[in-house]
DRENPATOR-184855 format. One record per atom (N, C-alpha, C, CB): residue in one letter; x, y, z. Coordinates in steps of 0.2 Angstrom, whole numbers, plus 5000, padded with zeros to 4 digits. Each point is the difference from the previous one (the first is absolute). Glycine has a CB too. Layout:
BEGIN
AXYZ;...
//
This chain:
BEGIN
M538145804835;M499950044994;M499850075002;M499749904993;K499850105012;K499850065003;K500650045003;K498849955002;K501650025001;K500650035004;K500450034995;K500049925009;G500150054985;G500550034995;G499750064997;G500349894997;W499050125002;W499750064998;W500150055005;W499249944993;I500750055013;I500150055006;I500750025000;I499249955007;V501350014992;V500750024999;V500150054995;V500449895005;A499350094989;A500150044994;A499750075001;A500049904993;L499450105010;L499750075001;L500450045005;L498949954997;L501450025008;L500450035005;L500650034996;L499649935009;L500750044987;L500650024996;L499850064996;L500549885000;L498950114996;L499850064996;L499950065004;L499549924992;L500250075014;L499850065004;L500750035003;L498949955003;V501650014999;V500650035002;V500450034994;V500149915009;G499850074985;G500350034995;G499750074998;G500349894996;A499050115005;A499750064998;A500150055005;A499149944995;I501050045012;I500150055005;I500850034999;I499249945008;G501250014990;G500750024999;G500150054994;G500349895005;A499350104990;A500050044994;A499750075002;A499949904993;Y499650105011;Y499750065002;Y500550045005;Y498849954999;V501550025005;V500550035005;V500650034996;V499749925009;W500550044986;W500650024995;W499850064996;W500449885000;Y499050124997;Y499850064996;Y499950065005;Y499449924992;S500350075014;S499850065004;S500750035002;S498949955004;R501650014998;R500650025002;R500450044994;R500149915008;L499950074986;L500350034995;L499650074998;L500449894996;K498950105005;K499650064998;K500250065005;K499149934995;N500950055012;N500250055005;N500750034999;N499249945008;E501350024990;E500650024998;E500050054994;E500549895005;A499150104990;A500050044995;A499650075002;A499949904992;Q499650095012;Q499750075002;Q500550045005;Q498949944999;A501550025005;A500550045004;A500550034996;A499849925009;E500450054985;E500550034996;E499850054994;E500649895002;G498750124998;G499850044995;G499649964995;G500950085002;G499349854998;G499649954996;G500050014993;G499350005009;A500749954987;A500050004993;A499249994998;A501249954999;Y498750084996;Y499349994997;Y499450015005;Y500549924992;D499550145010;D499550035005;D499949955006;D499450054990;D501249945013;D500049965006;D499849935000;D499850105006;T500249874988;T499849934999;T500649974996;T498850025000;L501249915002;L500649964997;L499849984993;L500449965011;K499750084984;K499949984993;K500650034996;K498750005002;P501449974992;P500550034996;P499950084998;P500149894995;R500450155005;R499950074999;R500350024994;R500050025012;L499750034984;L500350024994;L500150085001;L499449914993;E501250115004;E500150075001;E500450034994;E500049985012;M499850074985;M500350034994;M500750035002;M498950024995;S501649965002;S500750035002;S500250064995;S500349895004;T499750104990;T500250054995;T499649994994;T501150015004;M498850054992;M499650004994;M500550044995;M498849995005;E501449984989;E500450034995;E499749994993;E501049975008;I499050094989;I499850004993;I500649994996;I499150085002;T500849874993;T500549984996;T500050024993;T500149905007;N499350124991;N499950024993;N499350044999;N500749904996;M499350155000;M499450044999;M499950014993;M500150055011;D499449944986;D499850034993;D499350025000;D500849924995;D499050104999;D499350034999;D499549965003;D500450054990;D499649885010;D499449965001;D500149975007;D499849984988;V500849995014;V500149965005;V500650025005;V499549914993;I500450095013;I500650015005;I500149935003;I499750135002;T500949854998;T500249945003;T500450015006;T500049944989;M499950025016;M500450015007;M500149945003;M499550115001;N500949895004;N500149945005;N499950025007;N500949964992;V498750015011;V499850015007;V500349945004;V498950064997;K501649965008;K500349955004;K499549995007;K501250034995;M498649915006;M499649995006;M500449955005;M498950024993;L501050005013;L500249955006;L499449965002;L500950085004;I499349854996;I499549955003;I500349985006;I499549974989;D500250045017;D500249975007;D499649955002;D500550115003;N499849845000;N499749945002;N500149995008;N500149944989;P499550085015;P500150005008;P499849935003;P499850125000;L500049844996;L499849935002;L500549955001;L499050024994;P501049935010;P500549965001;P500049944995;P499950025012;V499749994983;V500049954994;V500150044994;V499349925006;G501150054989;G500050034994;G499449994995;G501249985001;F498850064994;F499450004996;F500250014993;F499250045009;K500449944986;K500150014993;K499350034997;K500849904999;A499350154997;A499550034996;A500149994993;A499850095009;N499649894988;N500149984993;N499850064995;N499749885003;K500050175000;K499850064996;K499950065004;K499449924992;L500850145005;L499950065004;L499650054995;L501049985007;R498450044996;R499650054996;R500150075003;R499249914996;Y500850145000;Y500150075003;Y499750054995;Y501149965006;T498650094998;T499750064997;T500450065003;T498949944998;V501250114997;V500350065002;V499550065000;V501249964996;Y498850085009;Y499550055000;Y500450075000;Y499149925006;M500650134991;M500250075000;M499450045002;M501049984992;A499050055013;A499450045003;A499449965000;A500550104995;K499649845008;K499449955001;K499849974993;K499750065011;T500649964984;T499849974993;T500449954998;T499550114997;P500349835001;P500449944997;P500350024994;P499449925006;I501350084993;I500350024994;I500449944997;I500150125004;I500149835000;I500349944998;I499749945003;I501150064998;E498849884998;E499749945003;E500449944997;E498950055002;E501549925001;E500449954997;E500149945005;E500650094993;S499849865005;S500249945005;S500749984999;S498849964999;Y501450015006;Y500749975000;Y500049935000;Y500550105006;A499749864989;A499849935000;A500649965002;A499350024990;K501350015012;K500549965003;K499949975007;K500850074992;T499449885010;T499949975006;T500450045005;T499849884996;I499950135010;I500450045005;I500049955006;I499650124996;E501049885007;E500149965006;E500450045005;E500049894993;V499750105013;V500350045006;V500149955006;V499550114996;E501149895006;E500149955006;E499750035007;E501149964994;S498950005010;S499850025007;S500450055003;S499649895002;G500050175000;G500350055003;G500550044996;G499949945010;D500050064983;D500450034996;D499650054995;D500849895000;S499650144996;S499750054995;S500349994994;S499750085009;T500049954985;T500350004994;T499850064996;T500149875000;F500250154995;F499850054995;F499949974994;F500750095006;I498749944991;I499949984993;I499950074996;I499449895003;T500750104990;T499950064996;T499449994995;T501350035001;L498350015000;L499450004996;L500050054994;L499349965010;P500750014984;P500050044994;P499350034999;P500949934994;M499050135004;M499450034999;M500050044993;M499850005013;K499650004984;K499950054994;K499450045002;K500549924992;L499650155007;L499550055001;L499850034994;L500450025011;Q498949984987;Q499850034994;Q500050085002;Q499349904996;T501050134999;T500150085002;T499350035000;T501150004994;K498549985002;K499350035000;K499750005007;K499949974988;K500149975015;K499749995007;K500350055005;K499849884997;M500950125003;M500350055004;M499850074999;M501049925001;M499050104993;M499950074998;M499350025002;M500849994991;A498749965009;A499350025002;A500050015007;A499649924991;V500850045013;V500050025007;V500450065002;V500049885002;L500550144994;L500450065001;L499650064999;L501049944997;N498650064997;N499650054998;N499450015005;N500249984988;A499649975015;A499450015005;A500350035007;A499449904995;L501350095006;L500350035006;L500250074998;L500549895004;D499750134990;D500150064998;D499450055001;D500949964992;Q498550015006;Q499450045001;Q499850025007;Q499649944989;K500750025015;K499950015008;K500650045003;K499249905000;N501350114996;N500650045003;N500349955005;N499550124997;I500649825002;I500349955004;I500749984998;I498849965004;D501750064999;D500749984998;D500349945003;D500150124998;S499549855006;S500349935003;S499449955000;S500950065007;T499249884993;T499549955000;T500249945004;T499550054989;T500149905012;T500149945003;T500149944995;T499350045010;Y501349934990;Y500249954996;Y499949935004;Y500850074993;G498849885005;G499949945003;G500149944996;G499250065007;V500949894997;V500149934997;V499649955004;V501150034995;R498449945002;R499649945003;R500349944997;R499050075002;A501349885002;A500349944998;A499649945003;A501150064998;A498849894999;A499749945002;A500449944998;A498950055001;F501349905003;F500449944997;F499749945003;F501050064999;D498949894997;D499749935002;D500649955002;D499150024992;L500749955013;L500549955003;L499849934998;L500250085010;D500349884990;D499949934998;D499749965005;D500950004992;V499250025015;V499749975006;V499750065004;V500849905000;P498650085003;P499750065005;P500550015006;P498849974996;I501250095006;I500450025006;I499550045004;I501150014994;L498849975012;L499550035005;L499350004996;L500950075005;G498949884992;G499449994997;G499850044993;G499749985012;E500850054986;E499950044994;E500549984994;E499650105007;R500249904987;R500449994994;R500250064997;R499549894999;T500250175001;T500150064997;T500150055005;T499449964990;F501250085009;F500150065004;F500050064996;F500749935008;T499050124995;T499950064996;T500350065004;T499049954994;Q501350105004;Q500250065003;Q500150064996;Q500649925008;T499250134995;T500050074996;T500450045004;T498949994995;F501650055002;F500450055003;F500150064995;F500649915006;E499450154997;E500050064997;E500550055002;E498849984999;K501450064996;K500550065002;K499850064996;K500949925002;R499150135002;R499850074997;R500750034998;R498950015007;L501150014986;L500550024997;L499850064995;L500649895001;P499950154997;P499850054995;P499949974994;P500850085005;T498749954991;T499849974994;T500650014995;T498850035002;V501349924994;V500550004995;V499850004993;V500649935008;Y499750124988;Y499750014993;Y500649984995;Y499350105004;V500549874991;V500549984995;V500150074996;V499649874999;P501050145000;P500250064995;P499750004994;P501050015006;K498750044991;K499750004994;K500450044995;K498950005005;I501249974989;I500550034995;I499550014994;I501049935004;K499250134993;K499650034994;K500550034995;K499050025007;I501049954987;I500450034995;I499750074997;I500449884997;E500050175004;E499750074998;E500250014993;E500150045012;D500549944986;D500250014993;D500649964998;D499650125001;L500449864993;L500649974997;L500350064995;L499549885000;D501050155003;D500350064996;D500649984995;D499750075010;F500149934984;F500549984995;F500450064998;F499349914995;G501450085006;G500550064999;G500249994993;G500450005012;K500250024987;K500250004993;K500049934997;K500750105003;I499049904991;I500049934996;I500550004995;I498849995002;G501749964999;G500650004995;G500049934997;G500650085007;L499949924989;L500049934996;L500349955004;L500250064990;K500249965015;K500449955004;K499649995007;K501150034995;R498650025008;R499749995006;R499550065001;R501049955005;T498550035000;T499550055001;T499950005008;T499449974989;D500650095014;D500050005007;D499250015002;D501250055000;V498649915005;V499450005003;V500050015007;V499649934991;A499950115012;A500050015007;A499349985002;A500850095000;A499149865005;A499449985002;A499850045006;A500149884996;K499450175004;K499950045005;K499449975004;K500350104994;V499849895013;V499649965004;V499850045006;V500549894996;S498950105006;S499850025007;S499949955005;S499550104995;I500749905011;I499949945004;I499750035007;I501049944995;E498450035006;E499650035006;E500149955006;E499250054992;N501049985013;N500149965006;N499550035006;N501349984997;R498249985004;R499550035005;R500249975007;R499150004991;N501549975010;N500249985007;N500250065004;N500349884995;S499850115011;S500250055005;S500849995001;S498950005006;F501449974989;F500849995000;F500250004993;F500049945011;P500650094988;P500350004994;P500249934997;P500450115002;I499749884992;I500149944997;I500650014995;I498849955001;Q501750004998;Q500550014995;Q499949944995;Q500850055008;F499249974986;F500049954994;F500749994998;F498950044996;T501449905004;T500749994999;T500049944995;T500450055011;D500249954985;D500149954995;D499449994996;D500749945008;T499150114989;T499450004995;T500249994993;T499550085008;H500149874989;H500149984993;H499350024997;H500949905003;Y499250124991;Y499450024996;Y500049994993;Y499850085008;R499749904989;R499949994992;R499550044997;R500449885002;V499650144992;V499550044997;V499949974993;V500450115006;S498949884993;S499849974994;S499550044997;S500249895004;I499850124989;I499550044997;I499749964994;I500650115003;D498749884997;D499749964995;D500249935000;D499850104993;G500349875013;G500349935001;G500749994998;G498949974997;K501550085002;K500749994998;K500450045006;K499749994987;E500849975016;E500450035005;E500550044996;E499849905008;I500250174995;I500450054996;I500650025005;I499050044994;A501049945012;A500550025005;A500049975007;A500050114994;E500549895009;E500149985007;E500550035004;E499649894996;G500350115010;G500550045004;G500149975007;G499750104993;H500849935011;H500149985007;H500250065004;H500349884996;Q499450135010;Q500250055004;Q500249975007;Q499250084994;P501449915007;P500349965006;P499950055006;P500849934993;E499350135006;E500050055006;E499350005003;E501050064995;P498949955012;P499450015003;P499650064998;P500449935009;V499050074990;V499650064999;V499550015006;V500149984987;V499950075016;V499750015006;V499350034998;V501050025007;I498449954996;I499450024999;I499750035007;I499849914990;R500050155010;R499950035006;R499349975003;R500650114996;E499349905011;E499449975003;E499450054998;E500749955009;R498750024990;R499450044999;R500150054994;R499749985012;A500650004983;A500150054994;A500149964994;A500650085008;T499449954986;T500149984994;T500750024997;T498749994998;T501749975001;T500750024998;T500149994993;T500449985011;P499850074985;P500249994993;P500749974999;P499250104997;V500949854999;V500649974998;V500149994993;V499949945011;V500750074987;V500249994992;V500549945000;V499850134997;F500049824999;F500449944999;F500250014993;F499449935008;P501350084991;P500250014993;P500249934997;P500550115003;V499349884990;V500149944997;V500350024993;V499149935006;T501350034991;T500350014993;T499849944996;T501050075004;M498849944990;M499849954995;M500350014993;M499049985007;K501149974989;K500250014993;K499450014996;K500949925002;P499250134993;P499550024996;P499749944996;P500550114999;G499949845000;G499749944996;G499449975003;G501149984996;N498850035010;N499449975004;N499450054999;N500849945008;T499350124990;T499550055000;T499850034993;T500450035012;L500149964984;L499850044993;L499349984997;L501350004998;G498649935003;G499449984997;G499450025004;G500549904996;L499650135010;L499450025004;L499950075000;L500249915008;L500350134989;L499950075000;L499450034997;L501250004999;P498549974996;P499450034997;P499450005005;P500449974989;K499649975015;K499449995005;K500250055006;K499849884996;M500850125006;M500250045006;M499850084998;M500949915003;L499250114991;L499950074999;L499350024998;L501150004996;F498549955000;F499450024997;F499449955002;F500650044991;N499549915013;N499449965002;N500149985008;N499949964988;K500250095016;K500249995007;K499449965003;K500750105000;K498749924998;K499449975003;K499949935000;K499450104997;D500949874998;D499949934998;D500749965001;D499050024993;T501550015010;T500649975001;T500149995007;T500550064990;P499549885012;P500149985008;P500750005002;P499049934999;F501150095007;F500749995003;F499949955006;F500450124996;L500249865006;L500049955006;L500750025003;L499349914995;V500750105012;V500650015004;V500049955006;V500150124996;T500449845004;T500149965006;T500550025004;T499649904994;M500450105013;M500550025004;M500049955006;M499850124997;Q500949865005;Q500149965006;Q500550035004;Q499849904993;S500050115014;S500450045005;S500049965006;S499750114994;K500849905010;K500049985007;K499850065004;K500949914998;L498750085007;L499750065004;L500449995007;L498950004995;I501350065007;I500450015007;I499550055004;I501249984995;A498650005011;A499650045004;A500350005007;A498949974993;K501750065007;K500350005007;K499650055004;K501149984995;G498849995011;G499650045005;G499350004999;G500950075001;G498949904994;G499249994998;G499849935001;G500150094992;N499449895005;N499749945001;N500449944998;N498950054998;K501349905006;K500449954998;K499849954995;K500350005011;M499050004988;M499749964994;M500350024993;M499049985007;L501150094992;L500250024994;L500750004999;L499050085000;N501449925005;N500750015000;N500349944997;N500050075010;Q500449944985;Q500449944996;Q499549964996;Q500850005009;S498650034989;S499549964996;S500250024993;S499150005009;Q500749954986;Q500150014993;Q499350034997;Q500949915000;M499250144996;M499450034997;M500050004993;M499950075009;N499649904987;N500049994993;N499450044998;N500549895000;T499650164995;T499450044998;T500050004992;T500250085010;V499249924988;V499850004993;V499550064999;V500249874999;V500050174996;V499650064999;V499950004992;V500550075010;R498849934989;R499850004993;R499650064998;R500049885001;G500050144993;G499650054997;G500150014993;G500150065011;T499750004986;T500250024993;T500450065001;T498949954995;L501450074999;L500550065000;L499550065001;L500849944992;A498650055006;A499650065001;A499850025008;A499549974988;D500649985016;D499950015007;D500650045003;D499349895001;L501250114996;L500650035003;L499950085000;L500749904996;K499750135009;K500050075001;K500150044993;K500449985012;K499250074987;K500150044994;K500350075002;K499049944994;D501650075002;D500350075001;D499650054998;D501149954999;
//
């Protein structure tokens, strides 16, 4: 019986020595090659691309593609990934990815993380940077994922990676005036005079723009501008979007439009695709939805 215990202990000792030699060899190889995960053999996370897919007044949605690399000789499965996005060291997004992630031994995989950014949070950081005259900042992602089995004595791996990039501003749209032209029995011409502020260091094109105009809760017009509109860098560009409407939609609103502008609300919605060639890749090909509200009394007075 005693001999059996001695044999078992010897086998455990040999196994432990073998595991140590195996780990040391792989770690030394990792160090010689530049090493993953700070010269240690652990799963490595790396941000590949970040793409803004939609922007509106309240929320910016984006997709962040991440690479997960597994340098270990065994595969692993992660049941949950938690991540926090930082801008200028300030957390602006905190979410989790609930899908199971599996990576085979010595392999890697890409996953796409959907993210929603509250516009107010981002603007608070941008305003703080503006006050300090800082035109670039550090974007970072801190990610942690839980494994179904421990690897190297740990069940949770955490990594933070950062990139310094120019600050990105969402273009700001303001309705300056709704210019009603000749009012006729068959048609009324309207021009939506808009100013678009681009605080970025690169020009932006608005293309395939669709817009709708409502007054006092009633939609009176819509239009489409398929041609690109160029918004200069670090400037406010005036743009006129023409729309045509039938007077049947407006005749009942004329008294309010003429004599009660203060209490007559308007609503303009715009949907455009942004082109930022040579600029920040996050903005390029993104969809921007804008809602502008006010009263007719807020519009420019001639």
